[in-house]
N, C-alpha and C positions, 0 to 999 in steps of 0.2 A: 866716226864711231864704228868700232869693230862689230862684227856680226853677233858675237856671243854677248857683248855688252848690251846690244839691242835685245837679244834673247832674254837676258836677265830682267830687262825692263818690261818686256811684254808677257813673259811666261807667268802663268798661275796668278791671274788677277782676282781669283775668287778669294773670299774671306777664309776658306778652309784650306788654304795653301799650306804646303809642308813646312815652310820656315816659320810661319806664325804658330803652327801647331807645336813645333819644337820649343819656341819661346814660352808658350803657355804651359808646357809640361815642366820646364825648369822653374817657372815662377810659382807653380802650384805647390811644389815641395821644397822651395828654396829655404836654406838655413841662414841664420844671421851670420854675417861675415865678422870674424874677430880680428885681432891684431895679426900682423904678419908672422909673429913668432909662434902664434897659436896654431897648432896642427890639429885638424879635426880627427877624431877617432875613426879608424877604419872599421867598416862593418865586416865582420868575419864572413868569409866565404862559406857556403853551406858545406857541412861536414859530409864526407862520403858515407854511404851506407855501411854500417858495421854489423856483422852477424852477431846476434845475441847468443850468449852461451846457452847450451842445452840445460834444461832444468835438472837439478840434482835428483837422484833416485829417492823414492819415498823411504823415509826412515820410520821404523816402528816406534811409536811413542810408548814410553813405559806405562805399565798398568797403573791405574790410580791407586793411591794408598788407601787401605780400608779405613772406614770411619773408626775413630778412637773415642771411647766414651770419656767425656769430660768429667773430672772429679767433682763430686757433690760438694757444694760450699759448706764450710763448718757452721755449726749452729751458733746462734747469737750468744755471746758471753756477757754475763752481768758485769757492769763497771764497778770497781771497788768504791766503797763509801768513803767520801772525803774525810780526812782526819780532823779532829776538833781544833778550834782556834787556840793558838798559844799566845800568851801575853808577851809582847815585845817590850823590853826595858826602855825607858825614856832616856835619850842621850843627854849628857851633861851640857849646861848652857855654855855657849861660846862667848868669850869676852868681846864687847862691842868696840870697834875701832872707829874713833872719831877723826874724820879727815881734817887736816890743818887748813884753815881758810887762806886763800891767796891774798897777797897784799893788794889794797885798794889802789887803782890807777885812775887818773882822770881820763874821761873819754876824749879821744882825739876828734878834731873837727870832721875828719873823713868818716868816722864811724857814726857821727850824729846824724840821724835821718832828717832830711830837709822837709819842712812842712809842705804839703801839697797846696798848689795855688788854688785859691778860691775862685770858682768860675764867676765871671761877671754876670750880673742879673740881666736877663733879656727884658728890654723895656716893653711895657704893655702897649699894644697898638692904640693909636688914638681912636676915639669913638667915631664911627662913620666911615672909617677907612678900612679897606680890605688888606689883610696881610699879604705881603709879597711872597709867592711860593718860592721855595728854594729851587735853584736851577738843577735840573737833572744832570748827572755826570755824563759827559760825552762818551758814547760807546766806542770801543777800539775798532777801527775799520778792519774787516776781514779781507785779506787779499783774494781777488777773484782768480780762479784757476780756469784757464781756457781749456775746453775739452780737446783732447788730442784727435786729430783727424784720423779716420780709419786707414787711409793710405799710409800715413806716417807710422802708425802702429804696426801695420803688416809688412811694411818695407824693411828689408834687412839693413841694419846700420853699417856704414862703411867702416873698415878697419882703420888702424892707426895710420898706416901709410896713406890710405885714401883720404883721411881727414886732413893730414898734413899737406898733401898735394892738392886738396880741394876738388877732388873728382869722385864720382860715384863708382863704387866697386860693383862689377857685374855679379848678379846673384848666382849661386851655385846650388847644386843638389846632388845628393849621394846616388850613385848608380847602383840601385838595389833592384829587387824583384819587381816591385810596383812600377818603377820607372821603366824597366825593360818591357814590361807588359804594355804600358802606355805607348812606348815607341813602336812595338809590334803592331798595335792597333792603328797607329797613325800611318805606318808604311803600307799596311793592307788597305787602308782607306784611300791611299794615293795610287791604287791599282798595281802595286808592286808584286802582289801575290803572297800567299801564305808561306810557301817554302823559302823563297828568297828573303822574305822579311825576317823569319826566324833565324836564318843563317847569318844575315847581316848583323842583327842585334847580338847574337852569340859571339861573333867575332869582335864586336865593339866592347863587350864586357870582359873579354879575355885579358887578364892582367890588370883590369881597371875596376873590378867589382868592389864596391864600397867607397870608392874615391869620390871626392866632390868635383863636379864638372859643371862648367858654365854652358850657356846655350851655344856660344861660339865654338867651344871645344867639342860639343856634341855634333855640331854641323861639320866640323873638320873631320871628325872620325867617320861620320856617315858618308861624307863626300869621298873620303879615301876608299871606303868599302865599295861604294857604287862604281868608282873609277876602276877598281880592281876587277869588277865583274864585266865592265864595258870595254876595257882595253882590247881583249882578244877579238872583238867583233868590229872594231873601228877601222874599216878599210875602205879606201876610195874605189870607185868603179874601175875595174881593170880594163886596160886597152890592149887588144891583141893585134899582132902584125897583119893578120889576114883581113882583107877588105872585100865587101863591106862587112863590118861588125854589126850584127843584128841585135838590137836591144828591144825586147818585148816588154811592154809596160801593162800591168794588170792591176785590178783592184775592184772594190765595190763601188756602187754609185756614190758620187759626191766626195770621194776620198782625195781628189786633187790630182788625178792622173794627167789631165790635159795641161794644167799649169806647170806640173813637174817636168813634162816633156819640153815645154817651151823654155823653161829656165835652164835645163840641162843642155839643150841645143845651143842656147846663147853662150853658155860657158865653154862648151867644146869648140864652138866656132871661134870664140875669143882666144882659145888655146891653139888655133891654127888647124883645126880639123874641118874637113868638108862633111856636112851633115845633111841628111834628107829625112823628112818626116812623112809618115804614112798615116792618114786619118782613117784608122780602122773602125771607128765608131760610126758605122753607116746607118744606125737606127735613130740617132738623135741629130737633127740638122744643126742645132745650136752648138754641138760639140765640134763639128767641122768648121763652122764660122769662128768659134773661139780659137781653134788651133791655127787657123789662117792668120788671125790677128797676132798670135804669138810668133808665127813664122815671119811675119813682116817685121816685128820688133827685133828678132834675132838675125834677120837676113838669111833665112833658111827656106828652101822650097818645100811646099807641102803637096803631097800627092793625094788626090781625093777620088771618090767613086760616087755614082748616083746613090741617092738615099734608098735604103733597103737592099743594097747589093750584098753579095756574100763577102764577109770580111776576110775569110781565108783566101779567096781569089785575089782580093786587093793586096794582101800581104805578099803573095807570090809575085804579082806584077811589080810591086814596089821593090822587091829584091832584084828582079831583072833590071829595072830602071836604075837603081843605085849602082849596080855592078857596071852597067854601061856608062854611067857618068863618072865612074871612078871615085865614088863617095867612100869616106872612111867609116862613117857611122850611119846606120839606118834605124831611126826611132819609130817603132810601130805602136800607135795608140789602139786601145781596145775598148769596147763598150763596158760600162760598169755592170756588174752582176753580183747578186748576193750569193754568198757561199752555200746557202741552202737550196738554191735553184739548180736542180740536177741537169735540166735541159740546157741552161746557159753555160754551166760548167763543162758539159760535153762539147758545146760549140767552141769553147776555148781550147779544149784538147784537140779539136779538129784543126784549128789554126796552127797549132804546134806541129801536127802531122804534115800539113801541106808545106810549111816552111822547110821541114827536114827533107822533103823531096827535092828541093833545090839545093840545100846544103845540109848534109847529115849532122853537122855540128851545130847548126842553128836551132833555136836562138842562142847566141853566145852569152847573153845576159838576160835574165828574166827578173824584172824589178817589180816587187809588190809594194804598191803605195798604200800606206795605212793612215787612217785618220786618228789622231791622238785622242779625240773625244769619244771614240768607241769603247775605250777602256778594255776590260778583260775579253771582250768579243774579238779583239785583234788576235788573240791566241788561236781561236778557232779558224779565223781567216787564213792565218799562216799555214795551219795544218791542211786545210782543204785545197787552197790554191797550190800548195806545194805538191799535192798528189796529182793535180790536173796539169800543171804547167811547169813543174820542176823549178820552183823559185830559187834564184841564186843570191838575191840580196834584197834589202829592205830600204824604203824611204819613208820617214815619218813626217807628216805634215800637220799643220794647225796646232802646233804646240803653244801658240799664243792664245788659244781659246779654251784652255782647260786647266784645271788644277790637279790633274791626275796623270802627269807624264811618266809616272813610275812604271807604266805598262811596258815601256821600252826596256827597262831593266829586266822585267819578267821574260820578255821575248829573247833577250840576249842570253839569259840563264837557261831557258828551256830549249831553244832551237840552235843557238850559236850561229845564226845566219849573219853575214856581214851587214852592217848598217852603213850605207854609203853616204847618205845626206839627211838633213833635217831642215824643216822649214817653219818659219814663224811669221809669215805674212804673204802678201800678194805681189810685192815688188820683185823685180827680176834678181836682185841681190839678196833676197830673203831665203834662199836655199843654198846651203853651204855644206862642205864635207863635215862629217861627224867628228867632233873632238870630245872624248869621254870625260876629261877633267873639267872642261868648261861646261859641259852638260850637267855633270854632277853638282858643280857649284851653283848653277842656275836652278837646279831641281830643289836643293835644300835651302836656297836663299843665302848662300855664303858669299860675302864680298871680300875679296882678298886685296883690294886696292888700299 
């Protein structure tokens, strides 16, 4: 099983994960799928703002016509007296015309009406016996109509091609303003950030506004936009010819610095590099023991110092030892510190100053290990650690324990720092070089197999 297939299976186990949110958005506004030849009407894109013409100058209205006196109605006129009746002469009598009778014809049998049959008399019931009631006519059975299930009513019917092939057509929804707003809220909820969420949705809508899109098509578009943002920062940890190459690993408490050092050391040793580890977290005894366990797994020596020793002095001694042993890489662990602890951040700056006394170019790499569960707080960590230790690259861990891996997209967009590796577990092979396309597919829940 490949690493990123494992990542897809482990990432975003929460019910609020991004891919389920995309499916819900499409299903909420899905339209009924018609036949293949039916093309859905496209929603017109919003018209650009048009300047309204300036109002016409006021025109003087004509003066009102003066009131005109209405003519006085004429007085009543007496009606003329009707003329006296005139006797009308009686008209002459008209001679009576007697019609000639038609010849008598015998009535045909067809025209003779048949006598109606006399109904048979109903016999009187015998005394002492009850009359039998007439049977009631059987009612016509009314066919029962089973109520349609709500899921059937709400589900879009498959088109003609889908019915012929016997498979369900994936629901689609028009890419309109409401859908874009829901997408923006979903991306912001996944810790992607407001600016990058608005830009990603705007790029998705370009040339597709009003078109019907399925959840799979939305995921493909979103994955392509995230990949485009992440590609410039997907770079492996650079290896320089100068030895020993000093790699300083920093981060807050519990971010996974110690395990990241152990995994990277194992991978570099497998690639033929000679690696030395310096346990610079001298304040926590468990950190030294944990690093020694990883050193044994990877077959890499671990340099330690007594508990409470100065970590800057240990880093300097480790550089001398690594140079004497001809090591290719020196991995220096540091104690976890919150970015708001000024005293601890100053101590980290001291380690960098002491290292540069031995080699002005050191540390050659400063890796900031970030916990994916911290969300937007990772942005502040990158800003402050970058000021104190000149961070050159990022490693994101614990992506298997969060539904909000979008913060990595926000980091790439805002800082542009190289992302060298990501981790989704505790095994030694659970840390791999960062692949933007595979990460984007896993983030949105897109399965291309």
